[in-house]
C-alpha positions as CSV (number, residue, x, y, z in Angstrom):
1,X,-1.0,36.6,30.4
2,X,0.1,40.1,30.0
3,X,0.5,42.9,32.5
4,X,-2.9,44.5,31.2
5,X,-4.7,41.5,31.6
6,X,-3.2,40.8,35.1
7,X,-4.2,44.2,36.3
8,X,-8.0,43.8,34.7
9,X,-8.3,40.4,36.6
10,X,-7.2,42.3,39.8
11,X,-9.7,45.0,39.1
12,X,-12.5,42.6,38.8
13,X,-11.5,40.5,41.6
14,X,-11.5,43.8,43.9
15,X,-15.2,45.0,42.6
16,X,-16.5,41.2,43.3
17,X,-14.4,41.1,46.5
18,X,-15.3,44.5,48.0
19,X,-18.2,46.3,46.3
20,X,-20.7,43.7,45.2
21,X,-23.1,42.8,48.0
22,X,-25.5,40.6,46.0
23,X,-25.9,36.7,46.4
24,X,-25.9,34.0,43.8
25,X,-27.0,30.6,44.4
26,X,-24.5,28.3,44.7
27,X,-21.6,30.8,44.1
28,X,-20.0,33.1,46.5
29,X,-18.8,36.2,44.7
30,X,-16.2,37.0,47.4
31,X,-14.5,33.8,47.2
32,X,-14.5,34.2,43.2
33,X,-13.2,37.9,43.7
34,X,-10.6,36.6,45.9
35,X,-9.3,33.9,43.4
36,X,-9.1,36.6,40.5
37,X,-7.2,38.7,42.9
38,X,-4.6,35.9,43.5
39,X,-4.6,34.9,39.9
40,X,-3.8,38.4,38.6
41,X,-1.3,39.0,41.2
42,X,0.5,35.7,40.2
43,X,0.2,36.6,36.5
44,X,1.6,40.1,37.3
45,X,4.6,39.0,39.2
46,X,5.3,36.4,36.3
47,X,5.0,38.8,33.5
48,X,7.3,41.5,35.4
49,X,10.0,38.4,36.0
50,X,9.5,37.5,32.3
51,X,10.1,41.2,31.0
52,X,13.1,41.8,33.7
53,X,14.7,38.7,32.3
54,X,14.1,39.4,28.6
55,X,16.0,42.9,29.1
56,X,18.9,41.2,30.5
57,X,19.2,38.5,27.6
58,X,20.6,41.3,25.4
59,X,22.4,40.4,22.3
60,X,26.2,40.5,22.9
61,X,28.0,41.1,19.5
62,X,31.8,40.4,19.5
63,X,33.9,42.5,17.2
64,X,37.4,42.5,16.5
65,X,39.1,46.0,17.1
66,X,42.1,46.9,14.7
């Protein structure tokens, strides 16, 4: 999951959690929104950690200096 997807999940979850006042039989939209926010935050943290570790894994080239 990329950074963009994580932000999209957070945004959709926030809309469901805070802006939607409809009710659906058998589904609590506030809970679904909270779950989407949580998954988005976890995905964002994992993506940022992955990106940070990829930058540190730079290639080291050993050269002989004469």
